[in-house]
Every structure is written in structure tokens, then in C-alpha cells.
C-alpha positions in Angstrom: 24.5 -26.9 10.5 24.4 -25.6 6.8 27.1 -26.7 4.6 27.1 -24.9 1.3 28.9 -22.2 -0.8 28.5 -18.6 0.3 25.7 -17.0 -1.5 24.6 -13.3 -2.1 21.3 -12.0 -0.9 19.5 -9.0 -2.1 16.6 -7.9 0.0 14.4 -5.0 -1.7 12.2 -3.2 0.8 9.7 -1.9 -2.1 9.7 2.0 -2.2 11.6 2.7 1.0 13.3 5.8 -0.4 16.2 7.8 1.4 15.5 11.4 0.3 14.8 13.2 -2.9 17.0 13.0 -5.9 18.5 16.1 -7.6 16.0 15.8 -10.5 12.9 15.2 -8.1 11.3 18.6 -9.2 10.8 17.1 -12.7 8.8 14.4 -11.2 6.9 16.6 -8.7 8.7 15.1 -5.7 10.6 17.9 -4.1 10.7 17.2 -0.3 10.1 13.5 -0.5 12.2 11.3 1.9 10.2 8.1 2.6 12.2 7.0 5.5 12.9 10.4 7.0 9.4 12.0 6.8 7.7 8.7 7.9 9.9 8.7 10.9 9.3 12.2 11.9 5.6 11.8 11.2 5.1 9.1 13.7 7.4 10.8 16.3 10.4 8.3 15.6 10.9 4.8 14.6 12.4 2.0 16.5 14.9 0.2 14.2 17.6 -1.1 16.5 18.7 -3.9 14.2 18.8 -1.9 10.9 20.2 0.9 12.9 23.1 -1.1 13.9 23.8 -2.1 10.4 24.0 1.7 9.5 20.7 2.7 8.2 20.6 5.9 10.5 23.9 6.7 8.6 22.0 6.8 5.2 19.6 9.5 5.9 18.3 11.4 9.0 15.7 9.1 10.6 14.1 10.3 14.0 14.8 7.5 16.5 17.4 5.8 14.4 20.5 7.8 15.3 23.9 7.5 13.1 26.2 4.8 14.3 30.0 5.6 14.8 30.8 2.1 14.2 28.1 0.3 12.2 28.4 -3.5 11.8 27.9 -3.1 8.0 28.9 -0.8 5.2 26.2 1.8 4.2 25.4 4.3 1.5 22.7 5.5 -1.0 21.9 4.7 -4.6 21.1 7.2 -7.3 18.7 6.2 -10.1 20.4 6.7 -13.4 17.4 5.7 -15.6 14.5 7.9 -16.3 11.4 7.1 -14.2 10.6 6.1 -10.6 8.7 2.7 -11.4 9.2 -0.8 -9.9 10.5 -2.2 -13.2 12.8 0.6 -14.0 14.3 0.3 -10.5 14.7 -3.4 -10.5 15.9 -3.7 -14.0 18.7 -1.0 -13.3 19.5 -2.8 -10.1 20.4 -5.7 -12.3 22.5 -3.7 -14.8 19.9 -2.5 -17.4 19.8 1.3 -17.5 16.6 2.7 -19.4 17.4 6.1 -21.3 13.7 6.7 -22.1 10.9 6.2 -19.5 8.0 3.8 -20.2 4.8 5.5 -21.4 2.4 6.9 -18.8 -1.2 8.0 -19.3 -2.1 10.9 -17.1 -5.5 11.2 -19.0 -6.5 7.5 -19.4 -5.6 5.2 -22.1 -6.3 6.5 -25.9 -9.1 4.9 -27.8 -6.9 2.8 -30.0 -5.8 1.0 -26.8 -9.2 0.4 -25.5 -10.5 -0.5 -28.9 -7.9 -3.2 -29.1 -8.6 -4.4 -25.6 -12.3 -4.9 -26.6 -11.4 -6.6 -29.6 -8.7 -8.8 -28.3 -10.7 -9.9 -25.1 -14.3 -9.6 -26.3 -15.0 -7.7 -23.3 -16.2 -4.2 -22.5 -14.6 -2.2 -19.7 -15.2 0.4 -17.0 -13.0 3.4 -15.7 -10.0 4.0 -18.0 -8.5 6.7 -15.9 -5.7 7.2 -13.4 -7.0 6.2 -10.0 -6.1 4.7 -6.7 -6.9 1.0 -6.9 -8.6 1.0 -3.6 -10.8 3.9 -4.5 -11.8 2.7 -8.0 -13.2 -0.7 -6.8 -15.4 1.3 -4.3 -16.6 3.7 -7.0 -17.4 1.0 -9.9 -17.4 -2.3 -7.9 -21.1 -2.4 -8.0 -21.5 -1.8 -11.6 -18.7 -4.3 -12.4 -20.6 -7.1 -10.4 -23.8 -6.1 -12.3 -22.2 -6.0 -15.8 -19.3 -8.3 -15.6 -17.0 -5.7 -17.2 -13.5 -5.5 -15.8 -12.2 -2.1 -14.4 -9.3 -0.7 -16.2 -7.1 1.9 -14.6 -3.8 3.4 -14.5 -1.5 5.6 -12.2 1.3 7.9 -12.5 3.3 4.9 -13.3 3.6 2.9 -16.6 1.0 0.4 -15.8 -2.3 -1.0 -17.3 -4.3 -2.4 -14.4 -7.2 -4.7 -14.7 -9.5 -5.3 -11.6 -12.2 -7.8 -11.2 -14.2 -9.5 -8.6 -13.1 -13.0 -7.8 -16.7 -14.2 -8.1 -17.4 -12.4 -11.1 -14.4 -13.1 -13.1 -12.5 -16.3 -12.1 -8.9 -15.5 -11.3 -7.4 -17.8 -14.1 -9.7 -15.8 -16.6 -8.4 -12.6 -15.0 -4.8 -13.6 -15.5 -5.6 -14.7 -19.0 -6.9 -11.2 -20.1 -4.0 -9.6 -18.5 -1.7 -11.9 -20.6 -3.8 -11.1 -23.8 -3.4 -7.1 -22.8 0.5 -7.7 -22.5 1.0 -9.1 -25.7 -1.7 -7.7 -27.9 -2.8 -4.2 -26.5 0.2 -3.0 -24.5 2.8 -3.1 -27.5 4.6 -1.0 -29.6 4.5 2.6 -28.4 2.0 1.7 -25.7 4.4 -0.9 -24.3 3.8 -0.2 -20.6 6.2 -1.4 -17.9 3.6 -3.7 -16.4 0.2 -5.0 -16.8 -1.2 -5.8 -13.4 -4.2 -8.3 -12.5 -6.0 -6.5 -9.4 -8.5 -9.1 -8.1 -10.9 -8.1 -5.2 -13.6 -9.4 -3.1 -16.7 -8.1 -1.2 -18.5 -6.0 -0.3 -18.2 -6.6 3.4 -21.0 -5.6 6.0 -19.9 -2.0 5.5 -20.2 -2.2 1.7 -16.4 -2.1 1.2 -14.6 -4.1 -1.6 -11.2 -5.3 -0.5 -8.3 -6.2 -2.9 -6.7 -9.8 -2.3 -3.2 -11.0 -2.3 -3.5 -12.7 -5.7 -2.3 -9.8 -7.7 0.1 -10.8 -10.7 2.4 -8.7 -12.7 3.0 -9.1 -16.3 6.2 -7.2 -17.2 8.0 -6.5 -20.5 10.8 -8.7 -21.3 14.2 -6.9 -20.5 15.5 -5.8 -24.0 19.0 -6.7 -23.0 20.6 -9.4 -20.8 20.7 -8.4 -17.1 23.0 -9.7 -14.3 20.4 -12.5 -13.8 20.8 -13.8 -17.4 24.6 -13.8 -16.9 24.4 -15.7 -13.8 22.2 -18.2 -15.2 24.5 -18.6 -18.3 27.4 -19.6 -15.7 25.2 -22.0 -13.9 24.3 -19.8 -10.9 20.5 -20.2 -10.1 18.6 -17.1 -8.7 15.8 -17.8 -6.3 13.4 -15.0 -6.5 10.9 -14.3 -3.6 7.6 -12.1 -4.2 7.2 -10.3 -7.5 10.8 -10.7 -8.6 10.0 -13.3 -11.2 7.3 -11.3 -12.6 9.2 -8.1 -12.9 12.0 -9.9 -15.0 9.3 -11.9 -16.9 11.0 -15.0 -15.6 14.3 -14.3 -17.4 17.2 -15.8 -15.2 14.9 -16.7 -12.2 14.3 -20.2 -11.3 11.5 -19.8 -8.8 9.6 -16.9 -7.1 7.1 -17.9 -4.5 4.2 -15.5 -4.2 4.0 -13.6 -1.0 0.7 -13.0 0.9 2.4 -10.1 2.8 5.8 -8.9 4.1 6.0 -11.4 6.8 5.1 -14.3 4.6 7.7 -13.1 2.2 10.2 -12.9 5.0 9.4 -16.6 5.6 10.1 -17.6 2.1 13.5 -15.4 2.5 14.6 -17.3 5.5 13.7 -20.7 4.0 15.7 -20.1 1.0 18.7 -18.5 2.8 18.7 -21.5 5.3 18.7 -24.1 2.5 21.6 -25.9 1.4 21.5 -25.1 -2.5 23.6 -22.5 -3.4 22.7 -19.4 -5.6 21.4 -15.8 -5.4 18.5 -15.2 -3.3 16.6 -12.1 -4.6 13.6 -10.8 -2.6 11.1 -8.1 -2.6 8.7 -7.1 0.3 5.9 -5.3 -1.4 3.7 -4.1 1.3 5.6 -0.9 1.9 4.6 0.1 -1.7 1.3 -1.7 -2.2 -0.5 -1.6 1.2 0.8 1.6 2.9 2.9 3.8 0.4 0.0 4.2 -2.3 -2.6 4.7 0.6 -0.7 7.4 2.3 -0.8 5.1 5.4 2.0 6.6 7.4 1.4 4.4 10.7 1.0 1.2 8.7 4.4 2.1 6.7 6.2 2.8 10.3 5.0 -0.4 11.6 5.9 -2.5 8.6 9.4 -1.1 8.9 9.5 -2.0 12.4 8.2 -5.5 11.8 11.0 -6.2 9.2 13.7 -4.7 11.8 12.6 -7.3 14.4 13.2 -10.2 11.9 16.6 -9.0 10.9 18.5 -11.2 13.5 16.8 -14.3 12.1 18.2 -13.4 8.6 21.7 -12.7 10.0 21.3 -15.9 11.9 20.5 -17.9 8.8 23.4 -16.6 6.8 26.8 -18.6 6.7 30.3 -17.3 6.8 31.0 -15.1 3.7 27.3 -14.6 2.7 26.9 -11.2 1.3 23.6 -9.3 2.3 22.6 -6.3 0.3 19.3 -4.4 1.7 18.1 -1.7 -0.6 14.9 -0.4 -2.4 13.7 0.3 -6.0 12.2 3.8 -5.6 10.4 5.9 -2.9 6.7 6.2 -2.1 6.6 8.8 0.7 3.3 8.2 2.5 3.5 11.6 4.0 3.1 13.8 0.9 -0.3 14.6 -0.9 0.7 12.3 -3.8 -0.2 8.6 -3.4 2.3 7.9 -6.3 6.0 6.7 -6.3 8.5 9.4 -5.5 11.9 10.0 -7.2 14.4 9.2 -4.4 17.7 7.9 -3.6 17.5 4.4 -2.2 19.4 3.1 0.9 22.2 0.7 0.8 23.4 -1.5 3.5 25.7 -4.2 2.7 27.4 -6.9 5.1 29.4 -10.0 4.6 28.9 -12.5 7.2 31.9 -12.5 9.5 32.8 -8.8 8.9 31.3 -6.8 11.7 32.5 -3.5 10.7 31.6 -1.3 7.9 32.6 1.7 5.8 31.0 4.5 3.9 30.0 3.3 0.5 29.0 7.0 -0.4 26.4 7.8 -3.0 26.6 5.4 -5.9 25.8 6.8 -9.3 23.5 4.0 -10.2 21.5 1.2 -8.9 23.5 -1.0 -11.1 26.4 -1.0 -8.6 24.2 -3.6 -6.8 24.2 -5.9 -9.8 27.8 -5.5 -10.5 28.7 -6.5 -6.8 26.5 -9.4 -7.0 28.4 -10.5 -10.3 31.6 -10.0 -8.7 30.6 -12.0 -5.8 30.2 -14.9 -8.2 33.5 -14.3 -9.9 31.9 -12.6 -12.9 33.2 -9.0 -12.5 33.1 -7.0 -15.7 30.7 -9.3 -17.4 27.9 -6.7 -17.1 30.0 -3.6 -16.9 27.2 -1.3 -16.1 28.1 -0.5 -12.4 30.9 -0.5 -10.1 31.3 -3.1 -7.4 31.7 -2.3 -4.0 32.2 -6.0 -2.9 35.9 -5.3 -1.9 35.2 -2.5 0.3 32.6 -4.3 2.1 34.9 -7.4 2.6 37.9 -5.3 3.5 35.9 -3.0 6.0 
């Protein structure tokens, strides 16, 4: 039996949005609803465990009806920051609102950036355009293998992505040039949210190149303290899982084991929640976004949701009395739309304190920062961040 202080657990289902935000038209995302549209596209989702917690009360999900008496509290989060990317969503979740979006490059990076890249790395480059990562390595993979030049590309998000074959450019060298791009190229007015290393292998017998799980993100340093910094300053450790450490540039994060896929990430989550050491557990399951959302793989997305749902009882069983679980997302990535980019959506909010088997409607939260303020409140630090409103009392008193 675990003997430890109660802990907070934040589980981010990366890109699992819950319906278009009022300003979705500004982002080209009218009609987006990652959960709802995915459910209808596959004829219904089987999510009995998340359903009992109240997920079907958040938005209309075929196969997941609203519960008259959910066992957790439910609601949805509106993004107050400008943008719809991973960094913005996670930062706001931990109390940092961005009034200006990160720069994006719908026509590719300007000449001064690419000159700086060549000067600082000593390398040429291929690509330099917005592209699907899986497509551009098929288009330029052979030329990359012949020339050794890395493939540089972006998307609708604020990212500078560098792809290289693991047999052509050793993985540590790819990480090194990404670090150079982070600190010497993507700076000033060109300070993108993330520089991303995108290693790949192949081609296979069918001539197809495949991205590997050894992706690494090089994020900006948060410009102001987040809830994670405040917790760290008070001696509360934060155990990240997946790309959490990278998103926060390792500020306030004591560990963040790499996840090869959602199920491996869930294994790490259970291991940490089951451990005796107290502190916040902050996990990101990225396959919804990286593997299925950006590839418009509706069937894969649906299957991923059902696979996570099957493991929810394990998570609840690993928790101890008084633990707080928050399940949410950082943005949408509706796989049913023509776009392969993120979508400007509400995110779902499920909150449960172990030992409280009923819930209340938490409504529409005006900012993702309510999650971070609730975490701070849980650790007795209410008001230290003061960028959101805690819902902890509502969940405990449900």
C-alpha cells in the first residue's frame, strides 16, 4: 500500500479538442470539434470509463452519452492566449498568457534566417516551406541521403523543424544543430515557439521513409515564472512525462522521461503515480497530435482514444485518497477536416479528487490557467500565480 501525501496529476491528451472557440474563424477552424467530429466519423466511440467521469457532458460525442451523475466534475477550457500551438497551450495551462502569438511562416523562412542557419551550422539545407512532416521526407528523403543536407520545414504552427536520416546524420548531431538553431537562428523577431528535431529511417521495401520516436523539442524559455517555477520554489517537485520537460525548457521540471508512444507514456504515468515520492505529475500523450491528428487519421485517432480509456481504471486505482486528477488538452487537431494543422478549440476538463465519487458542472473556464491555479491551490499556494481561478473547492465539495 502506498503511503505518501496526496498529489496532483495533470494528464494532457495532446490535441483532443472539444469544439470550436468563438474566434475559430480567425484561424480557419470553423466547424472543428476533434472529439465530436471524430466520434461521428467512425460511427461512435466506446469510452465507458471517461464517459462515467463526465466526458460526454463536455461536448456531444457519439457513443458517449451525457451522464446524469458523473463520478467526476466536468467542463471545458477556453484559450485566452492568441494561437493554437503546443507551447502556448501548455504555458497558459500553467499560468502564462501570451498576448502576441509566436511568429509563423506560411511562405517558408526568410532569407536572413536561412543564411544564419547555414552560417551557424556550416550546413546547407533542403525544403524551407510549410509541409507535412511525413510527406516532405518522402519528397526530399532521397536527395537528403545523397547530399547530407538536412530538411528544414515549418507548418501553420510556430515551429522550425529539422529532419534528418539517422544513418546520414547521427541523432546527437541532429540535436546539436537544433540547439544551434534555437539559440542562434530562431531568436529576436524570429523566436519561434519550438525548434523540433525530426529523425527518420528507411526507405523500407516499399520505398517509404518513416519518422522515429526520437523526436526532440527545443522550446523557448518561458518569459515569466509559471506555476511550475512557483511549486519548485516551495519545494514541490514536478515529474514530467513525455515532452513536458522540453515544452517548459526544463524550468520547474525534475524529470520528463521520453515516451515512445501513448501506451509507453501511460506506463510512465502509472509508475510515477504509484511511487511513494510526492509531487505534481504532469503528463502529455502526444500520439493524438503527432501520429493521428496531423495525418488526418480518423480511425487511428478514435482507436487511440479508446486505448487510453481502457487504462483509466489503472490510473484511478494507482491514486491514493485525496489525489487530484485533471484530464485536459492543449488545443485541437480535428482529423476530420481538410487541414492537417492544429484547430482553435475549447479543451475538455475532467477533474476528480480520489474519494469523491460525484461531480459538478465546472462550466466554461475563461482560461487554461484555471488548471494551473487549481494545482497551486492544491499545494497550498492559492493566489501565488493569480492568473486563473481555482476550481479545487468545487471538485472537493461536489
